[in-house]
C-alpha positions as CSV (number, residue, x, y, z in Angstrom):
1,M,78.5,109.3,116.8
2,T,75.6,111.7,116.5
3,Q,75.2,114.2,113.8
4,N,73.1,117.3,113.7
5,D,70.1,115.6,112.1
6,D,70.1,112.6,114.6
7,I,67.4,112.5,117.2
8,L,68.1,111.0,120.7
9,L,65.1,110.0,122.7
10,R,64.9,108.7,126.2
11,P,61.9,107.7,128.4
12,A,60.8,110.5,130.7
13,M,61.6,110.4,134.4
14,L,57.9,110.5,135.3
15,F,57.3,107.4,133.1
16,A,60.1,105.5,134.9
17,F,58.7,106.6,138.3
18,F,55.2,105.3,137.3
19,K,56.7,101.9,136.3
20,A,58.6,101.7,139.7
21,F,55.7,103.0,141.7
22,P,54.1,99.6,142.6
23,L,57.5,98.5,144.1
24,I,57.7,101.7,146.1
25,L,54.2,101.0,147.5
26,L,55.3,97.5,148.4
27,A,58.4,98.9,150.2
28,L,56.3,101.3,152.1
29,T,53.9,98.4,153.1
30,F,56.9,96.5,154.5
31,L,58.0,99.6,156.3
32,M,54.6,99.9,158.0
33,L,54.7,96.2,158.9
34,A,58.1,96.8,160.5
35,W,56.6,99.6,162.5
36,Y,53.6,97.5,163.8
37,L,54.8,93.9,163.8
38,S,58.5,93.2,163.6
39,P,61.6,95.2,162.8
40,Y,62.8,92.5,160.5
41,F,60.4,93.7,157.9
42,I,62.8,96.6,157.4
43,L,65.1,94.2,155.5
44,F,62.3,93.4,153.1
45,S,61.6,97.0,152.7
46,L,65.2,97.8,151.9
47,A,65.4,94.9,149.4
48,V,62.3,96.1,147.6
49,C,63.6,99.7,147.6
50,G,66.8,98.4,145.9
51,V,64.7,96.6,143.2
52,A,62.6,99.7,142.6
53,W,65.7,101.9,142.3
54,Y,67.2,99.4,139.8
55,R,64.0,99.3,137.8
56,L,63.9,103.1,137.6
57,L,67.6,103.4,136.5
58,Y,67.1,100.5,134.0
59,I,64.1,102.3,132.3
60,R,66.1,105.6,132.3
61,S,69.0,103.8,130.6
62,Y,67.0,103.2,127.4
63,K,68.3,105.4,124.5
64,Y,66.7,105.6,121.1
65,L,68.9,107.2,118.4
66,V,67.0,107.9,115.2
67,S,69.4,108.8,112.4
68,A,68.8,109.2,108.6
69,E,69.9,105.6,107.9
70,Y,69.1,103.6,111.0
71,I,67.5,103.4,114.4
72,L,69.8,102.4,117.3
73,I,68.3,101.1,120.5
74,T,70.5,100.9,123.6
75,K,69.3,99.2,126.8
76,G,71.0,98.1,130.1
77,I,73.0,99.2,133.0
78,F,75.5,96.4,133.8
79,F,75.0,94.5,130.5
80,K,74.4,96.7,127.5
81,R,72.3,95.5,124.5
82,I,72.5,97.6,121.3
83,D,70.1,96.9,118.5
84,Q,70.3,98.5,115.1
85,V,67.5,98.5,112.5
86,E,68.0,99.9,109.1
87,M,65.5,102.7,108.3
88,F,64.2,101.2,105.1
89,R,63.0,98.1,107.0
90,V,60.3,100.0,108.9
91,K,56.9,99.1,107.6
92,D,54.3,100.5,110.0
93,Y,53.9,103.0,112.8
94,I,51.6,103.0,115.8
95,I,51.2,105.6,118.5
96,T,49.6,104.5,121.7
97,Q,48.6,106.8,124.6
98,P,46.9,105.4,127.7
99,F,45.1,107.9,129.9
100,M,47.9,108.4,132.3
101,L,50.4,109.0,129.5
102,Q,48.0,111.5,127.9
103,I,47.9,113.5,131.1
104,C,51.7,113.5,131.3
105,K,52.1,114.3,127.6
106,L,53.9,111.0,126.9
107,M,53.4,108.2,124.4
108,Y,54.4,104.8,123.2
109,L,55.7,104.6,119.6
110,T,55.6,101.2,118.0
111,L,57.4,100.5,114.7
112,K,56.9,97.3,112.8
113,S,59.7,96.2,110.6
114,T,60.8,93.4,108.3
115,D,63.9,92.8,110.3
116,E,64.0,89.2,111.6
117,E,65.6,90.0,114.9
118,N,63.5,93.1,115.7
119,K,60.0,92.7,114.2
120,V,58.6,95.2,116.7
121,I,60.5,98.2,117.9
122,R,58.8,100.0,120.9
123,F,59.8,103.5,122.1
124,E,58.3,103.6,125.6
125,G,57.4,106.7,127.6
126,I,58.8,109.3,125.1
127,P,57.5,112.9,125.1
128,E,54.8,113.8,122.6
129,S,56.4,115.2,119.5
130,G,56.3,115.1,115.7
131,I,58.8,112.2,115.7
132,L,56.4,110.1,113.7
133,D,56.5,112.4,110.7
134,T,60.3,112.7,110.9
135,I,60.6,108.9,111.0
136,R,58.2,108.5,108.1
137,D,60.1,111.0,106.0
138,R,63.4,109.3,106.8
139,V,62.0,105.8,105.9
140,L,60.8,107.1,102.6
141,N,64.2,108.8,101.9
142,A,66.1,105.6,102.9
143,R,63.9,103.5,100.6
144,K,64.4,105.9,97.7
145,N,68.2,106.1,98.3
146,N,68.5,102.3,98.4
147,N,66.1,101.7,95.5
148,I,63.7,99.6,97.6
149,Y,60.1,99.4,96.5
150,E,57.3,97.8,98.5
151,L,55.1,95.3,96.7
152,N,51.8,94.2,98.3
């Protein structure tokens, strides 16, 4: 399925941990309540730990495959969703880096497209790289190969 020029991106483990961190804090709070008030709070702590673990695994299940002709986005653990966007449909590129992601050398990459189903494609928590230049070059090549010209 992948060729030599295909790029496979996944969210970083640190990014997934940051997304699950509030649930981990809530589980620890329930554990402290179980220690001081009632042992029944352990059940709540275990349930929240399960939700945090699922969230972490779900975020890590994202896969972004950037090939020369298309972008393939795969999400899900139990129920998979696979979206495919043709490369020539991409119109605009936005890189966003909040402070915490700058420290961890991660970024959000947002692509705006003319596709009706996927108007906005968001790569979350990917490592900093020159992926934007690669995508821009592939979009220009796909437009040239398919004889698509943009009119404003």
